[in-house]
C-alpha positions, 0 to 999 in steps of 0.5 A: 757548629754543634758541640761534639761529644767524644766516644771511647775511641775519640777520648783515647785518641785525645789522651794520646794527642794531649799528652804529646802536646804536654811533652813538647813543653816538657822538652822545651823547659830546660832550654828556656834561659836568657839568651835563647831566641823564640825562633830557637824555641820554635825550631827545637819544638818542630824538631821534637814533634818530628821525633814524636810523630806529631805535626804542628797545628799552627803552621799555616793556620788562618783562624780569623786572620788574613795571614797564615801563622808562620811558626810551629808554636806561639811565644807571647813575651811580657805584655804580649797577651797571645799569638806571639810569633817567634822571632830572633830577639833573645830572651833576657833575664826577667822576661816571662813567656807563654809557650802555646803548643798544639800538635796533631796526632792521627788526626786529633789535636792536643792543645796546651800552654805554659808560662816560663820565667826566664832566669829570675823575674820580679816578684810582681811578674812571678805572682802574676804567673802563679795567680794565673795558674791557680785561676785556671785550676779554679776553673777546672775544678768547676767541671762536672756533669750538670755544671755550666760553662758560666760556672767555669768563667765565674770561678776564674774571674772571681779569683783573678779579680780578687787578687787584683788582676783583670781577665781578658774578654776578647779571647777564650777557650774552645772545644777541641778534637778532630778540629783545632777549634770546635764548640763550645766557646769557653769564656773566662768570666761570667755568671754561675748557671749560665751558658752550656750545661756540661755533659760527659764526652765534652772536651775543651780548653780552659786557658785564661789570659790574665793582665797585671793592669787593665783588661783591654787589649789591642793588635800590636802594630810594629812600625805601623804594620800589624802582623795579623796575629800578635795581641798585646795589653793596651796599657803595656802591662804584663800578661800571663796565660796557662792552658789545659785541655779538659774532658768532662767525665761521668763523675767530674773531669780529667785533665788530658794535657798532663805529663811527667814534666807538668808543673805540680798541681796547686795544693787545693787541687791535688786532694780532690782531683777526680 
């Protein structure tokens, strides 16, 4: 599958879909407290999508799994790396959770995720979430025409590993538009100057998964059975992830999944964002 370059109409449609995806996370933020279940979070999101006029891209999605994803979003708690399925277990004080939302608006997909700290958490857990957020932005800062995807991955890997964390290799960012997943594949590790050259009109996600311990992951077998989706750290260490959808512009980048409730940009980004 070749890379799709969006025209002006496609870029305009993606701006809308991505903003709406971010607004789902804005809406969920005040509800994520100790005692709420991830099924509650999923229900709230589904109801809000109806009000928006969007639909969830994840319900019934197969991807590489043999099992359709059953919920409107992914909730990955503590040592769950990605693709956690909402359930009836209440969140407790000190948990950290990634909520990953993809909406469809007029046939266009907006994809993003955020970390949430439930109540108060340990210094180590909060530091992991913070460093992962900054690692994503170090990758975003590499996006400009003429740069390469290897520059993005290298910046993320260098920063995260320099802080004592590890980068998950098995999952990556991806192109997005009128399909949930398109080319290119966006690795969160790598060497500068390698992989695809970035050109205006490319739209893709940058979504590093960073582990507090070792980088190895595994399928989560609960009761000896795999649900087809949930991935956890092999050493049971905490994992964090942030995700934005990014457009390559004529002069740099535009982050499409920003909304009024988005977390503030890191100080090293706000002065040079293009």
